[in-house]
N, C-alpha and C positions, 0 to 999 in steps of 0.2 A: 101959317107960314112960319111964325116964330117958334111954334112947337116942333115943326119939322127941322128947322135950323138947329135948335137945341139938341134934338136927338141925333142929328148928323154929327154935331160937334162932339157929342159923347162917344159915338160909335167909331169915329175915325181913329183915335188912339188905340182902341181895343183891337180893331182890325189890323192896324199897322204892327202892333205887338205880335199878333197871331201870325201874320205873314213872315215876320222875322223868325219866329220860333220854327215855322215850317221850313224855311230856308236853312236854318242852322241844323235842324234834325236831318234834312236832306244832305247837307254837306258832310256831316259826320257819317251817315250811312254810305255815302259815296266813297269816302276814304276807306271805310271798312270793306266795301265791295272791291275796291282796287287792291287791297291787301289780299283778299280771298282769291281774286283772279290771278294775282301774281303767284300765289301758293300753288294753284292748280297748274299754272304755266310751268313752274319749276318742276313739279312732279311729271308733267307731260314731256318736258324736254330732257329730264334727267340731269339737270344742271341748276345752279343757283340763279335765281331771278330776284331782282330787288327794286325798291323805290328809292331814288336818291333825291333828297330834299336840299334845295339850294336857296339860300337867303336872297330875297329880292326886296330890298328896303326893310321894312318892319315885318314883312310876311315871307312866305316860302312858296316856291314853285316846286314841282316834282316831275320826274321822268322815270319810266320803267326801263331797266337795263337787264341784259343777260350776260352771264359769265361765259366767255367763249374759249377759255384756256384751262378751265378746271381748277383754278386756284382761288375762287371766290371773287366777289366784286371788290375792286380796289379803285380808289379815287384816281390814282395815277394811270391806271389802265383805262378808266372811263375817259379821262382827259386825252390820252394818246389814241383812243379809238380801238383799243384791243377788246374791251367790253363794250358791246354796242347797244344803242337805244332801241327799244321795242315800241316806244310811243313818243308822241310829241310832248313838249313841255306843257304842263297844265297848271293853272292857278285856280284855287277855290273860288275867288271872287269873280272869275269870268263866268262860271256856271251858277254860282250862288252869291249874288250881289250882297255885300255887307259881311260875308263870312271870310274869316282869315285865321291863320294859325296863331295861337297865343293863349295866354292865361290872363284873365282880367285881374287887375290889382285888387287885393283883398279876398280873393277866392283861393282857398288852399288847393294844392294838387290832390290827386286821388290818394296819395299816401299820407296826407295830412300836413305836408310841408308847405313852406311859403318862401318867397324870395325871388325865384326865377319866373319871369314872364314868358320864357321861351316855350313855344308851342310844340316843338319837335324834340322829343326825348327818346332817341333810339341809338344813342352812342355818339361819340365825338365826330365820327365821319359822316353822320347824318344819312346813312344808308340803312334802310330796313331790308335785310336779306332774308330770302325764303329759300330753303334748301330742298333738294329733291326727295328727302325723307319726310317732308311735311312740317318740319320745324321752322322757326323764324328767330330773328333778333327780337328780344323782349323790349317793350317800350310802350310809351303813351304819346298820342298825338292829340293836342288840345285845339279846339276850334271855337271861336267866339264871334259874336256880333256886338252891337252896341250894348245890349243888356243880357243876352243869353250866353251860356257857356256849356260846351259839350266836350267829352273826352272819348277817344277810341283807344282802348287798352289792347295790346297784342301780347298774348301769352306764348313764350318761346317754345316750349316743348311740343305744342300742338298747332301753333300759329292761329289759335282761335282768337277771334276779335269780340270784344264786348263794347257796347256803346253806353255811355253814362251821360246824364244831364245834371247840372248843378241846380238844386232846388234852393233858391235864395231865402224862401220863407222858413224852411226847415234847417237851412245852413248845412246841407249834406249832399253828397253825390247819390243819385238814384239810377239804377239800371234801366235802360230803355230797350 
């Protein structure tokens, strides 16, 4: 029994770390899929569609909106109801417990910079717009847990998304 208890004591932290890694990877891929779906929706509708990120405490929630008057997504038009929501408000931690937007202190961003822990870097309006020609707002969305860090990079000209994980051992970002 003592051997079984010792082995269980060793295995639990390993399993816990693996579960967190799977959740974070899932959260990052979920965000990448939401961006891809919004891009397809923008092309299908022939109008701008976007994800608006709203600060909720230290994290963010997000909602998909559609431009109804042809002048792009604007915060004032979202607030007044001109640009309408296509989805309900979502929070990463609701689907992926422990995952939230942000950059862990001490980890450089994808460009090698440091200083800002803000996990949503898509412009000051916090709206990631996807246009009917297939392009998007360039930016990076950082997702972290207690120990792991992921990033979803959106390339503007093509709206292509790439998922990266921070390898703490090698101290660098690696493509996933």
